[in-house]
C-alpha positions in Angstrom: 28.1 14.6 -21.0 24.3 14.9 -20.9 22.5 18.2 -20.5 24.0 20.2 -17.6 21.7 21.0 -14.7 20.4 24.4 -14.2 22.1 26.7 -11.6 19.3 25.9 -9.2 20.1 22.3 -9.1 23.8 21.7 -9.3 23.9 19.6 -6.2 23.2 15.9 -6.4 19.9 14.3 -5.5 19.2 14.5 -1.7 19.6 11.2 0.1 17.1 11.7 2.9 13.4 12.5 2.8 11.0 13.1 5.7 7.9 13.1 3.5 5.0 11.9 5.6 4.1 8.2 5.4 0.4 8.3 4.6 -0.5 4.9 6.1 -0.3 6.4 9.7 -3.9 6.5 10.9 -3.7 6.9 14.7 -0.9 6.7 17.2 -3.0 4.3 19.3 -3.1 6.5 22.5 -6.1 6.0 24.6 -8.5 8.9 24.4 -11.7 10.0 26.0 -14.7 8.3 24.3 -17.2 10.4 22.4 -20.3 11.6 24.3 -23.6 9.8 24.2 -26.8 11.2 22.8 -27.6 14.8 23.6 -30.7 15.5 25.6 -33.7 16.5 23.4 -31.8 15.8 20.2 -33.9 15.8 17.0 -33.8 12.7 14.8 -31.5 14.1 12.2 -28.9 15.2 14.7 -29.3 12.0 16.7 -28.4 9.8 13.7 -25.5 12.1 12.8 -24.1 11.9 16.4 -24.6 8.1 16.3 -22.4 7.8 13.3 -19.7 9.9 15.0 -19.9 7.8 18.2 -19.7 4.6 16.1 -16.0 5.3 15.5 -15.3 4.2 19.1 -15.4 0.4 19.2 -14.6 0.2 23.0 -16.9 -2.2 24.9 -18.5 -3.4 21.6 -19.4 0.1 20.5 -20.8 0.8 24.0 -21.2 4.6 23.4 -22.9 4.1 20.1 -25.3 1.6 21.7 -26.6 4.3 24.0 -28.3 5.8 20.9 -30.3 2.5 20.4 -33.5 1.3 21.9 -33.5 -2.0 23.8 -34.8 -4.0 20.8 -32.0 -2.6 18.6 -29.3 -3.8 20.9 -28.9 -6.9 18.7 -27.2 -4.6 16.2 -24.4 -6.6 14.5 -21.4 -4.2 14.8 -18.9 -6.8 13.6 -20.0 -7.3 10.0 -17.7 -4.6 8.5 -16.7 -0.9 8.7 -17.9 1.2 5.8 -15.7 4.3 5.4 -17.2 7.4 3.8 -15.2 10.2 2.2 -15.9 13.7 3.5 -19.2 14.8 5.0 -22.4 12.7 5.5 -26.0 13.8 5.1 -28.8 12.7 7.4 -32.1 13.5 5.8 -35.7 12.2 6.1 -36.0 9.1 3.9 -38.5 9.4 1.1 -41.9 8.1 2.1 -42.9 4.6 0.9 -46.2 3.6 -0.5 -49.2 4.1 2.0 -50.1 1.0 4.0 -52.3 0.0 6.9 -50.8 1.3 10.1 -51.6 0.3 13.7 -53.0 3.5 15.3 -51.6 2.4 18.7 -48.1 1.8 17.4 -45.2 4.1 18.3 -44.7 6.6 15.5 -41.5 5.8 13.6 -39.4 8.2 11.5 -36.9 6.8 8.9 -33.7 8.8 8.6 -31.4 8.2 5.6 -27.6 8.3 5.9 -26.1 9.4 2.6 -22.5 9.9 1.5 -19.7 8.8 -0.8 -18.3 5.4 0.1 -14.5 4.8 -0.2 -14.5 1.2 0.8 -14.9 -1.2 3.7 -12.7 -2.6 6.4 -13.5 -6.2 6.7 -13.8 -8.3 9.8 -10.2 -9.4 9.1 -9.0 -5.8 9.4 -8.1 -5.3 5.8 -9.3 -2.4 3.7 -11.1 -3.2 0.4 -11.6 -0.2 -1.9 -15.1 0.2 -3.4 -16.0 3.7 -4.4 -19.7 4.2 -4.8 -22.7 6.2 -3.5 -23.7 5.1 -0.1 -27.3 5.1 1.3 -28.6 3.4 4.5 -31.8 3.9 6.3 -32.4 3.7 10.1 -35.6 3.9 12.0 -36.0 6.4 14.9 -38.7 6.3 17.6 -39.4 8.4 20.8 -38.9 6.7 24.1 -39.5 8.5 27.4 -39.5 11.8 25.4 -36.1 11.2 23.7 -35.5 10.0 20.2 -33.6 6.7 19.8 -32.7 4.4 16.9 -34.9 1.3 16.8 -33.7 -0.4 13.7 -30.5 -0.2 11.6 -28.5 -2.3 9.2 -25.6 -4.5 10.3 -22.1 -3.0 10.3 -20.5 0.3 11.2 -20.5 3.4 9.0 -18.0 6.2 9.7 -16.4 9.1 7.8 -12.7 8.9 7.0 -11.7 11.6 9.5 -13.4 9.7 12.3 -11.9 6.5 11.1 -8.4 8.0 11.3 -9.0 9.1 14.9 -10.2 5.8 16.0 -8.3 3.1 14.1 -4.6 2.3 13.8 -2.8 1.0 10.7 -0.5 -1.9 11.5 1.7 -4.2 9.4 1.0 -7.9 9.9 3.7 -10.1 8.5 3.3 -13.2 6.3 5.7 -15.3 4.2 6.9 -15.0 0.6 6.8 -18.7 -0.3 9.5 -18.2 -3.0 12.2 -16.2 -1.1 11.3 -17.5 2.4 11.2 -14.0 3.8 8.4 -12.2 5.6 6.3 -9.5 3.9 4.0 -6.8 5.3 0.2 -6.9 5.0 -1.6 -3.7 6.1 -4.5 -4.1 8.6 -6.5 -1.7 10.7 -7.3 -2.2 14.4 -9.1 -0.1 16.9 -6.8 2.5 18.5 -8.2 1.9 22.0 -7.8 0.3 24.3 -4.1 0.2 23.6 -3.7 -2.8 26.0 -5.8 -4.9 23.7 -3.8 -4.3 20.5 -1.2 -7.1 20.9 -4.0 -9.6 21.2 -5.8 -8.1 18.2 -2.6 -8.4 16.1 -2.2 -12.1 17.1 -5.8 -12.8 16.0 -5.0 -11.3 12.6 -1.9 -13.4 12.3 -3.7 -16.5 13.1 -6.4 -15.7 10.5 -3.9 -15.6 7.7 -3.1 -13.1 4.8 -5.7 -10.6 3.7 -7.6 -10.8 0.5 -5.1 -8.5 -1.2 -2.3 -11.1 -0.7 -4.3 -14.3 -1.1 -2.4 -16.7 -3.4 0.7 -14.6 -3.1 1.8 -14.8 0.5 1.4 -17.7 2.9 2.0 -18.2 6.6 4.1 -20.3 8.9 1.1 -20.9 11.2 -0.3 -24.3 10.6 -4.0 -24.8 10.2 -5.5 -25.2 13.6 -2.7 -23.3 15.5 -4.0 -21.2 18.3 -3.0 -19.4 21.4 -2.6 -21.6 24.4 -3.4 -18.7 26.6 -4.1 -15.0 26.2 -1.2 -12.7 25.3 0.2 -11.6 28.6 2.7 -9.0 29.8 5.3 -10.5 32.2 6.7 -8.7 35.2 9.7 -7.7 33.1 7.4 -6.1 30.5 8.1 -8.8 27.9 4.9 -10.0 26.1 4.4 -13.7 26.4 2.9 -15.5 23.4 2.3 -19.2 24.0 1.1 -21.2 21.0 -0.1 -24.7 20.5 -0.8 -27.1 17.6 2.0 -25.5 15.5 2.8 -28.8 13.9 6.3 -30.0 13.0 8.7 -27.1 12.2 12.3 -27.2 11.2 14.7 -24.5 12.4 14.1 -22.2 9.4 10.4 -22.5 9.7 10.6 -21.6 13.5 12.5 -18.5 12.7 10.0 -17.5 10.0 7.2 -17.9 12.5 9.1 -15.9 15.0 9.6 -13.1 12.5 5.9 -13.0 11.8 5.1 -12.6 15.4 7.9 -10.3 16.5 7.6 -7.9 13.6 3.8 -7.7 13.8 3.8 -7.0 17.5 6.5 -4.4 17.1 3.9 -2.4 15.2 2.0 -2.0 18.5 5.1 -1.0 20.4 5.9 -4.5 21.8 9.7 -4.4 22.2 10.3 -8.0 23.6 8.5 -11.2 23.0 8.8 -14.4 25.0 7.7 -16.9 22.3 6.6 -20.3 23.5 5.0 -23.5 22.1 3.2 -25.5 24.7 5.0 -23.7 27.4 8.5 -24.3 26.0 10.7 -21.9 23.9 9.9 -21.9 20.2 13.6 -22.2 19.5 15.5 -24.2 22.2 17.7 -21.9 24.2 16.1 -18.7 22.8 13.8 -17.3 25.4 13.2 -13.8 24.2 13.0 -12.1 20.8 13.4 -8.5 19.6 13.0 -6.9 16.2 16.8 -7.1 15.7 16.7 -10.9 16.0 14.5 -11.2 12.9 15.3 -8.1 10.9 17.3 -10.1 8.3 14.2 -12.1 7.5 12.2 -9.0 6.3 11.7 -8.8 2.5 11.5 -5.1 2.7 14.5 -3.9 0.8 15.8 -0.6 -0.5 18.9 0.3 -2.4 22.1 1.2 -0.5 22.8 4.9 -0.2 25.8 4.5 -2.6 23.6 3.1 -5.4 22.8 6.2 -7.5 19.6 7.4 -9.1 19.8 7.3 -12.8 18.2 9.2 -15.7 17.5 8.5 -19.4 17.5 11.5 -21.6 18.7 12.3 -25.1 19.0 8.5 -25.7 21.7 8.1 -23.1 21.8 6.8 -19.5 23.2 9.2 -16.9 23.9 9.4 -13.2 21.7 11.9 -11.2 24.0 11.7 -8.2 27.1 12.6 -10.0 28.8 16.0 -9.1 27.3 17.2 -12.4 23.8 15.6 -12.3 23.1 13.7 -15.5 26.7 12.9 -16.4 26.6 9.9 -18.7 27.5 6.4 -17.5 30.6 4.8 -19.0 30.1 2.3 -21.8 27.6 1.7 -24.5 24.5 2.7 -22.5 26.0 6.1 -21.8 27.8 7.0 -25.0 24.9 6.9 -27.3 25.7 3.6 -29.0 22.0 2.7 -28.4 19.1 5.2 -28.3 17.7 4.5 -24.9 14.1 5.4 -24.1 13.8 4.1 -20.5 15.7 1.9 -18.1 15.8 0.2 -14.8 18.7 -0.8 -12.6 18.7 -3.8 -10.2 18.4 -3.1 -6.5 22.1 -3.6 -6.0 22.9 -1.2 -8.9 24.9 -3.8 -10.8 22.6 -4.6 -13.7 20.7 -2.4 -16.2 17.6 -3.2 -18.3 17.3 -0.7 -21.1 14.6 -0.2 -23.6 16.0 1.1 -26.9 14.4 2.3 -30.1 14.9 0.1 -33.1 12.3 1.4 -35.5 9.7 0.2 -36.1 10.0 -1.8 -32.9 11.6 -1.7 -29.4 14.4 -3.9 -28.0 15.2 -4.7 -24.4 18.9 -4.9 -23.5 20.4 -6.4 -20.4 23.9 -5.6 -19.2 26.1 -4.5 -16.4 26.7 -0.8 -15.5 30.4 -1.2 -15.5 32.2 -0.3 -18.8 33.0 -3.2 -21.1 30.4 -5.5 -19.6 28.4 -7.9 -21.8 25.1 -6.5 -23.2 22.5 -9.1 -24.0 19.5 -8.3 -26.4 16.3 -10.0 -25.5 14.1 -11.4 -28.2 10.9 -9.5 -27.7 10.6 -6.8 -30.4 7.2 -5.2 -29.8 6.1 -1.9 -31.2 6.0 -0.4 -27.7 7.6 -1.4 -24.4 7.0 0.1 -20.9 9.9 1.1 -18.7 11.3 -2.1 -17.1 11.2 -3.0 -13.5 13.3 -5.5 -11.5 12.4 -8.1 -8.8 14.4 -7.7 -5.6 16.5 -10.8 -6.4 18.0 -9.0 -9.5 17.5 -12.1 -11.7 14.1 -11.1 -13.2 12.9 -8.0 -15.0 9.3 -7.2 -16.2 8.1 -5.0 -18.9 4.8 -4.5 -20.8 4.7 -5.2 -24.5 2.3 -3.3 -26.8 0.4 -2.2 -23.7 -1.2 -5.6 -23.4 1.3 -8.4 -22.6 3.3 -8.5 -19.4 6.6 -10.2 -20.1 9.2 -11.4 -17.6 12.8 -12.0 -18.5 14.7 -14.4 -16.2 18.5 -14.6 -15.9 19.8 -17.8 -14.4 23.1 -18.1 -12.5 25.0 -18.9 -15.7 23.7 -15.7 -17.3 21.3 -17.6 -19.7 18.3 -15.5 -20.5 14.8 -16.8 -21.0 11.5 -15.1 -21.5 8.0 -15.9 -20.2 4.6 -14.4 -20.1 3.0 -13.3 -16.9 -0.7 -14.1 -16.6 -2.1 -10.6 -16.4 -5.6 -11.3 -17.6 -7.2 -9.8 -14.5 -5.4 -6.6 -15.2 -5.6 -6.3 -19.0 -9.4 -6.7 -18.8 -9.4 -3.1 -17.6 -7.6 -1.7 -20.7 -4.2 -0.9 -22.0 -1.3 -0.9 -19.5 1.0 2.2 -19.9 3.1 1.9 -16.8 3.9 -0.9 -14.3 6.2 -1.1 -11.3 7.0 -4.1 -9.1 7.2 -3.3 -5.3 10.7 -3.7 -3.9 9.6 -6.8 -1.9 8.4 -8.4 -5.1 5.0 -9.2 -3.8 2.9 -6.5 -5.6 2.6 -4.5 -8.7 1.3 -1.0 -9.3 0.0 -0.3 -12.8 -1.5 2.5 -14.9 -4.3 1.0 -17.0 -6.4 3.1 -19.3 -5.5 6.2 -17.2 -6.4 4.7 -13.9 -4.3 3.4 -11.0 -4.4 -0.2 -10.0 -2.6 -2.4 -7.4 -2.4 -6.2 -7.4 -0.5 -9.2 -5.9 2.1 -11.3 -7.6 1.2 -14.9 -7.3 3.7 -17.7 -8.1 2.5 -21.3 -8.3 4.5 -24.4 -7.5 4.5 -25.3 -11.2 6.3 -22.0 -12.1 3.3 -19.9 -13.3 3.4 -16.3 -12.4 0.2 -14.3 -12.3 -1.2 -10.9 -11.3 -4.1 -11.5 -8.9 -6.4 -9.6 -6.6 -6.5 -6.5 -8.8 -7.9 -3.4 -7.2 -8.5 0.1 -8.6 -7.2 2.9 -6.4 -8.8 6.3 -5.9 -10.5 7.3 -9.2 -10.6 11.0 -8.1 -6.9 11.2 -9.1 -7.7 12.2 -12.7 -5.9 10.6 -15.6 -2.9 8.9 -14.2 0.3 9.1 -16.3 3.0 7.3 -14.1 3.5 5.5 -10.8 6.2 4.3 -8.5 6.5 2.6 -5.1 7.5 5.0 -2.3 7.4 2.1 0.2 5.9 -1.4 0.4 2.5 0.1 1.4 2.4 3.5 -0.4 2.7 4.7 -4.0 3.3 8.1 -5.7 1.5 8.9 -8.9 1.4 11.7 -11.4 -1.6 12.8 -13.4 -2.0 14.5 -16.8 -3.8 17.6 -18.1 -3.4 21.3 -17.1 -4.3 20.5 -13.5 -1.7 17.7 -13.3 -0.9 16.6 -9.7 1.6 14.6 -7.7 -0.2 12.4 -5.2 0.8 9.9 -2.5 -1.6 6.9 -2.5 -1.9 4.2 0.1 -1.4 0.8 -1.7 -4.8 -0.4 -0.3 -6.6 2.7 -1.7 -7.7 4.1 1.7 -6.0 7.5 1.4 -4.6 9.8 -1.2 -2.6 12.9 -0.3 -1.7 15.6 -2.8 1.9 16.8 -2.8 2.5 20.5 -3.3 3.4 21.2 -6.9 5.0 24.7 -6.7 7.8 25.2 -9.2 6.5 22.4 -11.4 5.1 23.0 -14.9 2.7 20.5 -16.4 2.6 18.3 -18.3 4.3 15.6 -16.1 6.1 12.8 -17.9 7.6 10.4 -15.3 8.0 9.9 -11.6 10.5 7.9 -9.4 10.5 7.2 -5.7 12.2 5.0 -3.1 12.1 5.0 0.7 14.3 7.6 2.4 15.1 9.6 -0.8 13.6 12.5 -2.6 10.7 12.0 -5.0 11.7 12.8 -8.6 9.3 14.2 -11.3 9.9 15.2 -14.9 7.9 18.2 -15.9 7.9 20.4 -19.0 11.5 21.6 -18.3 13.3 18.7 -16.7 13.7 16.7 -13.4 12.7 18.1 -10.0 13.2 16.7 -6.6 11.1 17.0 -3.4 11.8 15.8 0.1 9.2 17.5 2.1 9.7 18.4 5.7 11.5 21.7 6.1 12.0 21.9 2.3 8.7 23.2 1.1 9.4 23.5 -2.6 10.5 21.3 -5.6 14.0 22.1 -6.7 15.4 21.4 -10.2 18.0 18.7 -10.5 18.3 18.6 -14.3 17.2 21.3 -16.6 16.4 21.4 -20.3 15.4 17.7 -20.3 11.7 17.4 -20.8 12.2 13.9 -22.2 14.0 12.7 -19.1 13.0 9.5 -17.3 14.4 9.3 -13.8 14.8 6.0 -12.0 15.8 4.6 -8.7 17.1 1.0 -8.3 14.4 -1.6 -8.5 
């Protein structure tokens, strides 16, 4: 038996967790637009109110345009949306060098907008993190006794709080070319008017995957496909989507296309879709589609409730869901035959990948959880090896060797093991990799590199090469990151080091990060594990603690006297 849990944590790990999903931005309900310019407003307040009004995109930013002179109405509001963190400053811009001025010209004042940029929402609705100082100048003139903006740069600038009030996060769905399942891609659309959201989602689908998934995901929409008519609501409240130029599609491809449309529209509360091609049903005899019709094609996976959370401590692998949390597994992995340092179980809970210490190197062992199963050593033998992580198929496990080489170990149907190198050059250029986790749909990785948090896509080419692409650094304000795991396909949880160590939920695209309360926890933090619909697990200076949020407002200890413990959920 491993170390017995403290009296405060004798129950097994909770199986449900209402911890908030941080990708929620707005509920999409129509709301009153912001007011126009206030009478007799001074230039500084006018520009600040304009920034606030720019959050509403209704009628091509109709309210914001009321702050503009006639000559400024050519403002390009479609270029991008720059999102700023926290407060903005509106200050007089520094004076430029003196020049010849027309004495009859209308006096112009230049106001500078200043803030901290988080990133930008592109015209395709995807968020691209880019943290930096932000400065933009606008010109203000007096017309009929009122100040108005006469010149401004292209694009929209809004603080995060205003962005949250005015935009809605939706998952658009594209295709994993390897598994032939659909995977989510987070986009942001204006929250109002709600009646336009279905059409906006279809526009995003037709445009293809965002930059974050370029080269990793594909689409069943052929090049040149378009809507034959606008998305309409029939008299029975079913949404009618009529496509044309879809090209030749077999039955499987038609169902994948249906899954893309139906799951994407479900994000904006469309319950039923009448899916047509040139006026005829996409699938002969199938006139309407619901989410249930395509649920099996979603690559979003999570372990069954009966697949336990595990723990590695004292060189042994144990079961955190056992009546006595931490009770060792049967067989060589649990009895101490090998000195385990970290481990990962496949999504179905049938296979284990275990990193063991074999001084002066490390060895990866693959085997079944059941007692007496075959244990296969993998010929890697680096000095250090990160905790392993499985693909959702359960036939491939990844680990990082010597903090610099990402290796994947592939098991074929006959049980033959082969090793290969993942092209991770885009990631290793940022430094040494100390932790890496595959998302449970297999399309993304999260990694801790030189103490910072990164996300990236997993790209698989037709010739078999696997590469990490589209690398993005996530919020740098987190501090020195120690560990990471996927809470869902679009959100991560991370732990940081130092005396002010924190547990933070982070959107996978980097838009938001939300601290989790840390009462009862004692830094330093060593490891973290998460999975949808179960409690987060963190190892602190005394052992493993769980947190489910909601009505439970404190971390509770699951396993005490185990500061070396590495908790893990399947995947």
